[in-house]
N, C-alpha and C positions, 0 to 999 in steps of 0.2 A: 281403933281405926276401922275394924270391920263394922262396928255398930254405926259409926258415922257414915260410912259408905252405904250401908243398908238404908239409913234414913234418907240420904240424898236420892238414892234410886227410887225409893217409895214416893218421894216428893215429885220426881220427874214423871213417874208413872201416873201420879194424881193429876199432873198438868195435862198429860195426854188425854186422860179420861174426861177431864173437865171441859176440853175444847169441843165445840159443836162438831157433829160428824162431818159437815162440809169443810171444816177447817183442819180437822185432825191430820189429814194427809199433807197439809201445807205448813204447819207450824213445827219446825225442827226443835230438838231439845239438846243440841250441841252446846248451847249456852243458855242457862236458865238462872235468872236473878230476880230479886224482890224489889228493885228500884226501877222506876219507869225511865225510859230514855227521854232526854229533853225534847222540847218542841222543835220542829224543823225550822232552821233559820231561813230568812228571806234573802234571796240573792239574785243577781242577774246572771243569766247563762252566758258563758264565754262563747265566742264564735267558733264554729267548726273549723279546724285547721286545714282540712282537705276533704274532697269528695270521697264518699264511700265509708266515712266514719259515722258511727251512731253514738248518741248521747246516752250515758248511763248515769242516772241522777245520784246525788250525794245522800248519805245516810249516816246514822250513828252506829259505830261499832263498839265493841266492849273489850277492854284489855285488863291487865293486872291492876290498874289503878282507876278503873271505871270507864265510863263512856268517852269516846273520842270521835270527832267528826271526820268522816271520810268524804272529801269533796267529790262531786261528779266529775266525769272525765269522758272525753271523746275517744272512742277506740274503734278499731276495725273488728267486725264480727268474725267468729271462727270460720264462717263460710257464707257465701251469697245466699240470701233468702231468709236469714235468721234475724229474729228480733229479741230484744232484751226484756225479760220480766224482772223487775226489781225485787230484792228481798224485803222482808218486813219483820217487825217485832209483833208477836201475839201475846196477849195477856189472858191467863186462865189459871185457876187453882192457886192463885197467889203468886204466880211466877211469870216472868217475861222471858219468852223463848224466841230465838232468832230463826227465821226461815230464809235460807240462802236463795239468792236470785239465780237465774239461768237463762241461757239462750235457747230459742226454739222457733218453730215455724210461725207460731202465734203467741201473742202476749197473754199470759194467764193471770191468775189471781195474785194480787200483791197487797192483800189486806185492806183494800179500800183506801189506802193512804194516798193523799194528793201530793205527789212529789213535784208537781208542776211540769212545765215544758212537755206537754202532751201526755203525761202520766197523771190524769186527773182523779184517779181512784178506781175507775173502771175503764178498760180499753186503752187504746193508744192512738194518738193523733199527731205524732211527730213526723210521720211520713209513711211511705210505702215502697215496696219493691216492685219494679216494673222492667221486664226484659233483662234481668240480670244486673240492673243498676238501681241504686236507692234514690227515690224522689223525696225531697225535703219540703215539708209544709212550713213555709216561712211565717205562718201565723202562730206557730208553736215553737219553732226552733230558730236559733240565731245562727245563720250560716255566713261564711266569709264572702268577700267579693269574688265575682267570676264564676260562681256556681251555675251550672246549666240545668241540672235536674231539680227544678223548684216549682212549687205551686203554692197557692194560698187558699186555705179552707178554714174559715172562722166559725163554722157551724158547731164545732165541738164545744165552744165556749158556753153555749146554752145547755149543753148536755152534761156539764160537770158540776158537781156539788162543791161549792166553794168551802174550803177548809179554813175558816176564819181563825181557828185555834192552832192551826198547823200541827195537828196530831201526828205523832210519829209511831203509833202502835195501834193494833187492832184489839178490841176487847173493852171491858168495862172501864170507863174513864177516858176512852179514846174513840176511835172509829168503830162503829158496829156494822160489820158487813160480812156476808158470806158469798162464796163463788157462785156465779150464774152458770147457765148451761154451757156457754162458750168457754168460760174459764175452766170448767170441769173437764171439758174435752181437751183443752190445752195441757192439763195436768198429765194426760196419758200419752202425749207425744214424745218423741225423742228429744232429750235435753242435752245441752252442753254447758260445762262449767265456765267459770271466769277465765278470761284470756290472760296471758302473761302481763299485759299492760294494766289490767284491772287489779291483778294480784300485786303488782308493783305499786300501784296507787294506794292500796290499802296498807302495805308495808311502810311506805313513806309517811303516810298519815299517822301511823301508830307510833313512830319514833319522834314525831314532832310534838313537843310538850304543849305548844300553844293550842293544839287541837282538842285537848282534853277538857271536858266540862268542868272538872275540878279547878281548872285554871281560868277558862274563859266564861264560866258560869252559864254555859249553854249558848253563848254568842261568839262563835269563832271569828277571828279577825279577818280571815279570808275564806268564807264559806263557799265561794265560787271556785276555789282551788287555784287561783291564778297568781298567787304570790310568786314573785320572781324566783326566789330560792327553790321553792317547791317545784316550779316548772323546770328549772335547770336540772334538778335531781331526777325528775321523770324522764327528761330527754336523755340523760346519761344512762339511766337504766335501760332505755330502749336500745341505745347504742350497744351497751354491754350484752343485751340479749341477742342482738343481731350478730355480734362477734361470736358469742358462744354457740349459736345455732349454725354458724357458717354462712348466713344469708348476706353478710357484708364482707366484702373483700378488704384486704389491708389498705388498698388505695382509697376505697370509699370511707373506711373508718378514719384514716388520717385526715381526709378532707373535712368530714363533719366534726371531728374533734378540734380541728383548727378553728372552725367557725364557732364552736361552742366556747372555746377559750377566748376568742375575740369578744363574744357577747358577754361572757363573765367579766372580763377586764373592763368593758365599757360600763357595766352596771356598777362595778366596784369604784371606778373613777367618779361616776355620777353621784354615788353615795358620799364619797369623800368630799365632794364639792358642795353637798347640801346637808351637812351635819348628820350623815348616816341614813338619809332618806332619799327616795326617788320622787321627783315631781310627777304629776299626772302625765305630762307630756313625755318625760323620760320613760315612765312605766309603759306607756302605749308603744313607744319606739322599740323597747326591749321585747315586748310581746309580739310586735310585728315581725321582728327578726326571728324570734323563736317559732312563730307560725311557719315562716319560710323554711327554717331548719327542720321543723317537723315534717313538712312535705318532702324535703330532701331525704330524710331518713326513711320515710315510707317508700319513696321511689327506689332507694338503694336496696331495701329489704325485699322488694317485689319485682326487681328486674331479673334478667336471666344470668346474672353474674353471682357466683358464690366464691367462698374461700377456696374450694376445691377446683372451681372452674372460673378463674378470674377474667377470662376473655369471653364468657358466655356459655350457654348450653347446660347450665346447672339447675335451671328451674323450669324446664319444659317450655311452655309457650310464653313465659315471662309475666303471666298474670298473677302468679303468687298464690292462687287458690284460696284467697281470703285470709292468709296468715297475718299475724300482727307484725 
């Protein structure tokens, strides 16, 4: 056993040394394997459910039985002013190592991977912070109706190198890129890890067998992450987190649980009437209702009512401080 561990540690050390100096600080070795992640799937970005949420793109994770697709998700950042730097796979020394993403004041190096939707490999064009509010660039991000903080800037399209092969890793056989000066500076800023919603998203994806490349052969059925069942699971996880943290009162919880049950029953009835499937119209209707429910959960978790103070006064000014 000690010999095997020694060999593995030597292999990981070789991986670090083989990575160019500019990348060495960026490629983590928490997971190192010899099989390349599949190409990134092509999908449409789902609309943002509520103002203030930012898009974190999908990526390939790795579990006990191989790679599995983790769909992108709209989430509230840990605090106002932060942007998401996606994680990425790096290849060197015969191994693929995963570098975790993070929240920070600026978008840093993410391996040159073109994740789409404003993450074209270098920089970020999904929007910007202005006066404590996030402004959405509708040329890059798909926002829902009624959004006020929007603008359109299509100049980024000419500045992005199109990833025709949908490379999912940095290194030989994939994207060859190193961090520029701005990305190096972003590495040294204060960083914040994944939010509870992002962690929940990854956990939900890991237990869904259909997300595994060994099953879908690198082509997930719902790469956009908007499968109705998965969406219901994420909503329930958000409710559970709100109850556990005390951000949602028993009354708020009862209200949203009743709504969730109604949506679930409607989807079940629609499937029974259509041989186990939802028609496009039924799917859109369910998503519309889930978007409204998502906004309600967000309001309940960020108002000034808590389990300890059900009549208010438990969250200061009621703005919620950017919590999920």
